[in-house]
C-alpha positions in Angstrom: -39.2 -166.8 55.3 -37.2 -167.9 58.3 -36.5 -171.3 56.6 -35.0 -169.6 53.5 -33.2 -166.7 55.3 -31.9 -168.7 58.3 -31.8 -172.3 57.3 -29.5 -173.6 60.1 -31.4 -171.7 62.8 -34.7 -172.9 61.4 -33.7 -176.5 62.1 -32.9 -175.8 65.8 -35.9 -176.2 68.1 -33.9 -177.0 71.2 -30.3 -177.4 72.3 -30.4 -181.1 71.4 -30.7 -180.0 67.7 -27.9 -177.5 68.2 -25.5 -180.3 69.4 -26.1 -182.1 66.1 -24.7 -179.2 64.1 -21.1 -180.0 62.8 -18.5 -177.8 64.5 -17.4 -176.3 61.3 -21.0 -174.9 60.7 -21.3 -173.1 64.0 -19.8 -169.9 62.8 -22.5 -169.8 60.1 -25.1 -170.5 62.7 -24.0 -167.6 65.0 -24.2 -165.3 62.0 -27.8 -166.4 61.4 -28.6 -166.1 65.1 -27.2 -162.6 65.3 -29.1 -161.6 62.1 -32.4 -163.0 63.4 -31.9 -161.4 66.8 -31.3 -158.0 65.3 -34.3 -158.3 63.0 -36.5 -159.5 65.8 -35.6 -156.8 68.4 -35.8 -154.1 65.8 -39.5 -155.1 65.4 -40.4 -155.3 69.1 -37.8 -153.1 70.9 -35.9 -154.5 73.8 -32.3 -155.0 75.0 -30.0 -155.2 72.0 -26.3 -154.4 72.6 -25.8 -156.9 75.4 -27.6 -159.7 73.5 -25.6 -159.2 70.3 -22.5 -159.7 72.6 -23.6 -163.1 74.0 -24.4 -164.9 70.8 -21.2 -167.1 70.6 -21.2 -167.7 74.4 -24.8 -168.9 74.3 -24.1 -171.2 71.4 -21.0 -172.6 73.1 -22.7 -173.2 76.4 -25.7 -175.1 74.9 -23.3 -177.0 72.6 -21.0 -178.2 75.4 -23.4 -178.6 78.3 -26.4 -181.0 78.4 -29.1 -178.4 79.1 -31.6 -178.4 80.8 -30.1 -181.2 82.9 -27.0 -179.1 83.4 -28.1 -175.7 84.8 -27.2 -172.4 83.3 -28.1 -169.2 85.3 -27.9 -165.9 83.4 -27.1 -162.7 85.2 -28.1 -160.1 84.2 -31.2 -161.6 82.7 -31.7 -159.2 79.8 -28.8 -160.8 77.9 -30.8 -164.1 77.3 -32.5 -163.4 74.0 -30.1 -165.8 72.1 -30.8 -168.3 74.8 -34.5 -168.0 74.3 -34.2 -168.3 70.5 -32.2 -171.6 70.9 -34.5 -173.1 73.5 -37.7 -173.4 71.6 -39.0 -169.8 71.7 -37.7 -168.6 68.4 -41.1 -168.3 66.8 -42.5 -166.4 69.7 -39.8 -163.6 69.7 -42.3 -161.3 68.0 -44.2 -161.3 71.3 -41.2 -160.2 73.3 -42.1 -157.9 76.3 -45.8 -157.8 75.3 -48.8 -158.8 77.3 -49.1 -162.6 77.2 -45.8 -162.8 75.3 -42.3 -163.7 76.1 -40.6 -162.1 79.1 -37.6 -160.0 78.5 -35.8 -162.0 81.3 -35.5 -165.6 82.2 -38.7 -166.9 83.7 -39.0 -170.4 85.2 -42.6 -170.7 84.2 -41.8 -170.0 80.6 -39.2 -172.7 79.9 -37.4 -175.6 81.6 -34.2 -174.0 80.3 -34.8 -170.9 82.4 -33.5 -172.4 85.6 -33.7 -169.2 87.7 -35.6 -165.9 87.5 -32.8 -163.4 87.1 -33.2 -159.7 86.3 -30.8 -157.1 87.6 -28.7 -158.5 89.2 -25.9 -160.4 91.0 -27.9 -163.4 92.2 -26.6 -165.9 89.7 -23.6 -167.3 91.6 -25.6 -167.9 94.7 -28.4 -169.6 92.8 -26.0 -171.8 90.7 -24.1 -172.7 93.9 -27.3 -173.8 95.5 -28.1 -176.0 92.5 -24.6 -177.5 92.5 -24.8 -178.3 96.2 -28.2 -179.8 95.8 -27.0 -182.1 93.0 -24.0 -183.1 95.1 -26.3 -184.0 98.0 -28.6 -186.0 95.8 -25.7 -187.8 94.1 -26.7 -186.4 90.6 -24.0 -185.8 88.0 -24.9 -182.3 87.0 -23.0 -179.1 86.1 -24.1 -175.7 87.2 -23.0 -172.6 85.4 -23.5 -168.9 86.4 -23.0 -166.3 83.7 -22.5 -162.9 85.3 -21.8 -159.5 83.8 -18.9 -157.4 84.9 -21.3 -154.8 86.2 -23.2 -157.4 88.3 -19.9 -158.6 89.7 -19.4 -155.4 91.6 -22.2 -156.3 94.1 -21.5 -157.6 97.6 -24.0 -160.4 97.0 -21.8 -161.8 94.2 -18.7 -161.7 96.5 -20.6 -163.4 99.3 -21.4 -166.2 96.9 -17.8 -166.4 95.6 -16.6 -166.6 99.2 -19.0 -169.5 99.9 -18.4 -171.3 96.6 -14.6 -171.3 96.9 -14.8 -173.8 99.9 -17.6 -175.8 98.4 -16.6 -179.1 96.7 -19.1 -179.0 93.9 -19.2 -178.7 90.1 -19.7 -175.0 89.7 -18.5 -172.8 86.8 -18.7 -169.0 87.1 -18.3 -167.2 83.8 -17.5 -163.5 83.9 -18.9 -161.9 80.8 -16.6 -158.9 80.6 -17.8 -156.5 77.9 -15.8 -153.5 79.1 -12.3 -154.4 77.8 -10.7 -155.8 74.7 -8.1 -158.4 73.7 -5.6 -157.1 71.2 -5.0 -159.3 68.2 -1.3 -159.9 68.9 -2.0 -161.8 72.0 -5.2 -163.6 70.8 -3.5 -166.9 69.9 -1.5 -166.9 73.1 -4.7 -166.4 75.1 -6.4 -169.2 73.3 -3.5 -171.6 73.9 -3.1 -170.7 77.6 -6.9 -170.9 78.3 -7.0 -174.4 76.8 -3.8 -175.5 78.6 -4.9 -174.1 82.0 -8.3 -175.7 81.7 -7.0 -179.1 80.5 -6.8 -182.2 82.7 -3.1 -182.5 82.1 -2.4 -179.2 83.7 -4.7 -180.0 86.7 -3.2 -183.5 87.1 0.4 -182.2 86.9 -0.4 -179.4 89.3 -1.7 -181.9 91.9 1.2 -184.3 91.4 3.6 -181.4 91.9 1.8 -180.4 95.1 2.0 -183.9 96.5 5.7 -184.3 95.8 6.7 -180.8 97.1 4.6 -181.1 100.2 7.4 -183.3 101.6 9.7 -180.3 101.4 7.7 -177.3 102.8 10.1 -174.6 101.8 10.2 -175.8 98.2 6.4 -176.2 98.2 5.9 -172.6 99.3 8.4 -171.4 96.7 6.7 -173.3 94.0 3.3 -171.8 95.0 4.7 -168.3 94.8 6.4 -168.9 91.5 3.2 -170.3 90.0 1.1 -167.4 91.3 3.6 -164.8 89.9 4.0 -166.6 86.5 0.3 -167.0 86.1 -0.3 -163.4 87.2 2.0 -162.2 84.4 -0.4 -163.3 81.7 -3.8 -163.5 83.5 -5.4 -161.5 86.3 -6.0 -164.6 88.3 -5.0 -163.7 91.8 -8.3 -162.4 93.2 -10.4 -165.3 92.1 -7.8 -167.9 92.9 -7.7 -166.5 96.4 -11.4 -167.2 96.7 -10.6 -170.9 95.9 -11.5 -171.0 92.2 -9.4 -172.3 89.4 -9.1 -169.2 87.1 -9.0 -169.5 83.3 -8.8 -166.6 80.9 -9.3 -164.0 79.7 -10.4 -165.5 76.4 -12.2 -164.0 73.4 -15.9 -164.5 73.9 -16.6 -164.3 70.2 -14.1 -167.0 69.2 -15.8 -170.4 69.1 -12.5 -172.1 68.4 -11.4 -170.9 71.9 -14.7 -171.0 73.7 -15.8 -174.6 72.9 -12.5 -176.4 73.6 -12.1 -174.4 76.8 -15.6 -175.2 78.0 -15.1 -178.9 77.1 -12.0 -179.0 79.2 -13.6 -177.2 82.1 -16.5 -179.7 82.0 -14.1 -182.5 82.9 -12.7 -180.7 86.0 -13.9 -181.0 89.5 -14.5 -178.2 92.0 -15.2 -174.4 91.5 -14.0 -173.0 88.2 -13.9 -169.4 87.0 -13.8 -168.5 83.3 -13.2 -164.9 82.2 -14.5 -164.2 78.7 -14.3 -160.9 77.0 -17.2 -159.8 74.7 -18.1 -156.7 72.9 -21.5 -155.0 73.3 -23.3 -154.7 69.9 -21.0 -157.3 68.3 -21.7 -157.7 64.6 -23.9 -154.6 64.2 -21.6 -151.6 63.5 -24.1 -149.0 64.8 -24.5 -150.7 68.1 -20.8 -151.4 68.4 -20.2 -147.6 67.9 -22.8 -146.6 70.4 -23.8 -149.5 72.7 -25.5 -147.2 75.2 -28.0 -145.8 72.6 -28.7 -149.4 71.5 -28.8 -150.8 75.0 -32.6 -150.8 75.0 -34.0 -149.2 71.8 -37.6 -149.1 70.7 -38.6 -150.2 67.2 -36.3 -149.1 64.4 -35.0 -150.0 60.9 -31.7 -151.9 61.2 -30.6 -150.7 57.8 -31.0 -147.1 59.0 -30.4 -147.3 62.7 -31.9 -145.1 65.4 -33.3 -141.8 64.1 -34.1 -138.8 66.2 -37.8 -138.0 66.0 -38.8 -134.9 64.0 -40.7 -133.5 67.0 -39.1 -133.7 70.4 -40.7 -136.4 72.5 -42.4 -135.7 75.8 -40.1 -135.7 78.8 -39.9 -139.1 80.5 -40.4 -139.5 84.2 -36.7 -140.1 84.5 -35.8 -136.8 82.9 -38.3 -135.0 85.1 -36.8 -136.6 88.2 -33.3 -135.7 87.0 -34.2 -132.0 86.6 -35.9 -132.0 90.0 -32.9 -133.5 91.6 -30.4 -130.9 90.5 -32.9 -128.1 91.2 -33.2 -129.4 94.8 -29.4 -129.8 95.0 -28.8 -126.2 93.9 -31.1 -125.1 96.7 -29.8 -127.4 99.4 -26.1 -128.3 99.6 -26.9 -131.2 101.9 -28.5 -133.2 99.1 -26.4 -135.9 97.5 -27.2 -138.2 94.6 -26.5 -142.0 94.8 -27.0 -144.4 91.9 -26.3 -148.2 91.6 -24.4 -148.1 88.3 -27.3 -146.5 86.6 -26.3 -142.9 85.9 -28.2 -142.6 82.6 -31.1 -144.8 83.7 -31.5 -142.7 86.9 -31.5 -139.4 85.0 -28.4 -138.3 86.9 -26.0 -137.4 84.0 -26.5 -133.6 84.4 -26.4 -134.0 88.2 -23.0 -135.5 88.0 -21.8 -132.7 85.8 -23.1 -130.0 88.0 -22.3 -131.5 91.4 -19.4 -134.0 90.9 -18.5 -133.9 94.6 -22.0 -134.8 95.7 -22.6 -137.6 93.1 -21.9 -141.2 94.1 -22.1 -144.2 91.8 -21.8 -147.1 94.2 -22.1 -149.8 91.6 -24.6 -152.6 91.9 -24.1 -152.6 95.7 -27.1 -152.3 98.0 -25.0 -152.4 101.2 -22.7 -149.6 100.0 -25.8 -147.6 99.0 -27.2 -148.0 102.5 -23.9 -147.0 104.0 -24.1 -143.7 102.2 -27.7 -143.3 103.4 -26.7 -143.8 107.0 -23.7 -141.4 106.5 -26.0 -138.7 105.3 -28.6 -139.1 108.0 -31.0 -141.8 106.8 -31.1 -145.2 108.4 -31.4 -146.8 105.0 -32.2 -150.4 104.1 -29.6 -153.1 104.1 -30.2 -156.7 103.0 -27.5 -159.3 102.6 -29.3 -161.9 100.5 -26.5 -164.0 99.0 -26.7 -166.8 101.5 -30.5 -166.7 101.5 -30.5 -167.3 97.7 -28.0 -170.1 98.2 -30.4 -171.8 100.7 -33.5 -171.3 98.5 -31.8 -172.6 95.4 -30.8 -175.8 97.1 -34.5 -176.8 97.2 -34.9 -176.5 93.4 
């Protein structure tokens, strides 16, 4: 059935097969991959919206980079279903998240293509940096790529790693998978052109020549730097990541292979830390998930032709719902009680708590240190762990 319904996908047993597919057939392949992914997750349940959004990015990464020699670290890990399908696990997707079956996250023991065990979240940059530095020390020509979601980027651990990576002379690419904004059609072509231009060797070479010439005249050099920053800042939000020491490229449409592949090919030829900002849409290609990505974030089994259907009889309350009710009951009785969540309002059962007690509700993002600061502020010592550098050290041994 797979052979007849998804002929291109059926022929791909690993990324080496993918790299043999003619460029003009890749769009057809992504359509097949998205269709198979939807069909598969509908049978097993699992994370759907985020995976529908990473189809093109996954294809482009494995098409351009020589995986598994080149290392790709996914963060958060639940957006790796397309990656699993393209790396020899397509026929086992029916066992997803079942005892003895495929993990719902990258798992090193499962595949050589899963270079680091990532779940949720913010460890990818540290891990990929460690791998890049290890390759440099060993004299191995290898690229390391960290794909990090916009939610995971809010954690202090991610910024610790960016701070370290920006002064590390290694071949590291950080890809920000931003699925919380959109690129309007009128500027799409301009974004594609600028991304390829700014990631190209000509731009990098010209930039370095200009620096060397103008350094002889410090006032002009400083003026040129400021002009470049302001001109670039007019079309791309580069300043923050450039200050960390990265060469910023983007934002580009993460569903446009004609933009993604040439940009990644250009970046692969550059040296030093690079930062690519791609914009994707949760639920891409499945209208019901596009309209309600939260509901389709982690659905159970369902019929894709019908979508999610409310059960005839109300389901039993989940532990999360019970906890949520208990929390606002306790908050009503004790004004000292506050609610803190790490970017997980729905998952923590705190939607109604926020509505009832907005001044006592704190969403600190995926930020352990910020959460512990709140705990200390409200009388608990809390637990604080700054693990970014630890992961960097551990990854260097891989």
